[in-house]
C-alpha positions in Angstrom: 74.2 134.2 73.6 70.4 133.4 74.8 69.5 134.8 78.4 69.7 130.8 79.1 73.5 130.9 78.4 74.1 134.3 80.0 72.2 133.2 82.9 74.1 130.1 83.3 77.1 131.9 83.0 76.5 134.8 85.5 75.2 131.3 87.6 79.0 129.8 87.6 80.8 133.1 88.3 78.8 133.9 91.4 78.9 130.2 92.8 81.0 131.5 95.7 77.9 133.4 96.6 74.8 131.9 98.9 72.2 132.6 96.2 74.2 132.4 92.8 71.6 131.6 90.1 69.0 134.2 92.1 71.6 136.8 91.5 72.3 136.2 88.3 68.7 136.6 87.3 68.2 139.7 89.1 70.8 141.4 87.6 69.3 140.4 84.1 66.0 141.1 84.9 67.6 144.5 86.6 69.6 145.3 82.8 66.4 144.2 80.5 64.4 145.9 82.8 61.5 142.9 83.3 60.8 140.4 85.9 62.1 137.3 86.8 59.3 135.8 85.6 59.8 136.8 82.2 63.7 135.3 81.7 62.3 132.1 82.4 59.2 131.9 80.2 61.9 133.7 77.2 65.1 132.0 77.9 65.8 131.3 74.3 65.5 134.7 73.7 68.7 136.6 72.3 70.7 139.7 74.4 71.8 142.5 72.2 75.4 143.6 72.6 75.3 146.4 75.0 72.6 144.5 77.1 75.3 141.5 77.4 78.2 144.2 78.4 76.5 145.8 81.1 75.0 142.5 82.3 78.9 140.6 82.3 79.7 143.9 83.6 76.8 144.0 86.2 78.2 140.3 87.0 81.9 140.9 87.4 81.0 143.3 89.9 79.4 141.2 91.8 81.8 138.2 92.2 84.4 140.6 94.1 81.3 141.0 96.6 79.6 144.6 95.9 76.5 144.3 97.2 73.6 143.6 95.0 71.7 146.6 96.0 74.4 149.2 94.9 74.9 147.4 91.8 71.2 147.9 91.0 70.4 150.9 93.0 67.3 149.5 94.9 66.8 147.4 98.1 63.0 146.0 98.4 62.4 146.6 102.0 59.3 147.2 104.1 57.0 146.6 100.7 58.9 149.4 99.7 61.8 149.4 96.8 64.4 152.2 98.2 67.2 154.1 96.1 70.3 153.6 97.3 73.9 154.6 96.6 77.5 154.2 97.9 76.7 157.3 100.4 74.1 155.1 102.7 74.1 151.8 104.2 72.0 149.4 102.5 68.7 148.9 104.5 68.9 145.9 106.9 65.9 143.0 107.7 66.9 144.0 111.1 66.2 147.8 110.8 62.9 146.8 109.6 62.0 144.4 112.6 63.1 147.4 115.0 60.3 149.7 112.5 57.6 146.5 113.5 58.3 146.8 117.4 57.6 150.5 117.0 54.4 149.3 115.1 53.4 147.7 118.1 53.4 150.6 120.1 49.7 152.2 121.8 50.3 155.8 120.7 47.3 158.6 121.1 45.5 159.8 118.3 47.0 163.1 118.2 50.1 164.8 116.2 52.9 162.2 116.1 56.3 163.6 116.7 58.8 161.8 115.3 62.7 162.2 115.2 65.4 160.3 112.9 69.4 160.4 113.7 71.0 159.3 111.1 68.8 158.7 109.2 71.0 157.5 105.6 68.3 156.7 103.0 65.7 157.6 105.1 64.2 154.0 105.3 62.7 154.3 109.1 61.0 157.6 108.5 59.5 156.8 105.5 58.2 153.4 106.6 56.8 155.3 110.2 55.0 157.6 108.2 53.4 155.0 106.2 52.1 152.8 108.4 51.7 154.2 112.1 48.0 155.0 112.1 47.9 158.8 113.6 45.9 162.2 113.0 49.0 164.0 111.6 52.4 163.2 111.4 55.6 165.4 112.1 58.4 164.2 111.0 62.5 165.1 111.4 65.0 162.9 109.5 68.9 164.6 110.2 72.0 162.9 109.2 75.7 164.4 109.0 76.5 163.3 104.8 74.7 165.5 102.8 74.9 163.0 99.9 72.8 161.2 102.1 70.7 163.8 102.4 70.0 164.0 99.0 69.2 160.1 98.6 66.8 160.5 101.2 65.2 163.3 99.4 65.0 161.0 96.4 63.3 158.2 98.4 60.9 161.0 100.2 59.5 162.0 96.5 59.6 158.2 95.2 57.5 157.5 98.5 55.3 160.3 98.6 56.2 161.6 101.7 57.7 164.5 101.1 55.3 166.6 102.9 55.6 164.5 106.4 59.2 164.4 106.4 61.9 167.4 106.9 65.6 166.9 105.9 68.3 168.0 108.2 71.9 168.3 107.7 73.4 167.6 111.4 75.8 165.7 113.5 73.5 164.2 115.7 71.4 166.5 117.3 73.6 169.7 116.6 70.8 171.5 114.6 67.9 170.6 116.5 67.0 173.3 119.0 67.2 172.8 122.5 64.2 172.3 124.6 62.5 169.9 121.7 59.8 166.8 122.8 59.2 164.0 120.2 57.0 160.6 120.4 59.7 158.7 118.8 63.2 159.2 118.3 65.2 156.8 116.4 68.6 156.5 116.3 70.1 153.7 114.2 73.8 154.9 114.6 76.8 153.2 113.6 77.7 150.7 116.9 80.7 148.5 115.3 84.1 148.3 117.5 86.7 149.9 115.3 88.4 146.6 115.1 86.0 144.0 114.1 86.5 142.3 110.8 83.3 142.6 108.5 82.2 140.5 105.6 83.7 141.6 102.4 80.5 142.6 101.3 80.3 145.5 103.9 83.9 146.9 102.6 81.6 148.6 100.0 79.6 150.7 102.6 80.4 153.8 103.8 82.6 153.0 106.7 81.6 156.3 108.8 78.5 154.1 109.1 79.3 151.7 110.5 82.1 152.1 112.9 81.8 154.1 116.4 85.2 153.8 118.6 86.9 151.4 120.0 83.5 149.4 121.8 81.2 150.5 118.9 79.5 152.9 121.4 80.7 156.2 120.8 78.3 158.0 118.9 75.7 156.5 121.3 77.5 158.0 124.1 77.1 161.4 122.3 73.8 161.0 121.8 72.8 160.6 125.6 75.0 163.4 126.4 73.4 165.7 123.7 69.8 164.8 124.5 70.6 165.6 128.1 72.4 169.0 127.9 70.1 170.0 125.0 66.9 168.9 127.2 65.7 167.2 124.2 62.5 165.0 125.8 60.8 161.5 124.4 58.1 159.0 124.9 60.8 156.3 123.7 64.2 156.1 122.1 64.4 152.8 119.8 68.3 151.8 119.3 69.9 148.3 117.3 73.1 147.5 118.9 75.4 144.2 119.5 74.1 141.3 121.5 77.3 141.7 123.8 76.4 145.7 124.0 74.0 145.0 125.8 75.3 145.7 129.6 76.7 148.9 128.1 73.5 150.3 126.8 72.1 149.3 130.1 74.6 151.4 131.5 74.7 154.6 129.0 70.9 155.0 130.0 71.0 153.6 133.7 69.1 156.7 134.5 66.0 155.7 132.2 63.5 152.9 131.5 65.5 150.5 129.8 63.8 147.7 127.6 65.5 144.9 125.3 64.1 142.8 122.5 65.7 139.8 120.8 65.9 139.7 117.0 64.5 136.8 114.7 67.8 134.8 116.2 66.5 135.2 120.1 69.7 137.9 120.6 69.1 141.1 122.4 69.5 143.7 119.1 67.2 146.2 120.1 66.4 148.9 122.8 63.5 151.1 123.8 64.4 153.7 126.1 61.9 155.9 128.2 62.2 158.7 130.4 61.8 157.5 134.2 58.9 158.5 136.0 60.9 158.8 139.3 62.7 161.9 138.2 63.8 164.0 135.4 67.1 162.3 134.3 70.1 163.3 132.8 72.5 161.1 131.3 76.1 160.8 131.7 78.5 159.5 128.9 80.4 156.2 129.5 84.1 156.3 128.7 85.1 153.9 125.4 85.5 150.2 127.1 
């Protein structure tokens, strides 16, 4: 079979997806280690038996809704090709939008101290390390999963940010010393309610990185409590959440200045939390609704 025949087959097999032709081409390009232009120019080229078998296996996996990024082993995100596997969430467009909001802030010309909590693939700290203009960067990224940290380490090496980012195994702030101060804290934590129905693709992603209690906010409450009890100070704390959680987010951080931002759909999806100027606030975690 030639390239065109195999890609036509893959397209038909994936016709229940939104972009079957594109995905069939991406999978073939991955197998052959070429770009998609090569496929179009050389569509009459025959494919070796080994590559045909691998391609058909990839098509079969994708037809069962395994995410494309897990099959190819990488995700193009933030103008980077990041390595991903099933130990981490696949970086989302929304998270890149959050990073762009952070970049839009004005920062003093000094060493910028950043803490990323629940780093996963390390997409956020890598993006900030490569894009924030500062004389020096001091970035710490933590995750509870040793496997996630192994992958994050691979991405740091791949993006030449190893000297800028320190990886720590930690359950939120457990292994962060008390009385630390950061310019930026990012915490893209799980925020889905535990009974929420998910798209089939999401069933392949680590569930511990998706769900967080009855209303989805248990880990954000835990973080809020740790910030107070460990006396961690910051200029800004950035979170993602579901639009329907806006009121709860405001209540959890009611002693802080809370600013909400919409995603590209116009729904509230991000927040910047800043310490109130009126007093040295403590945050009291709220009960799940």
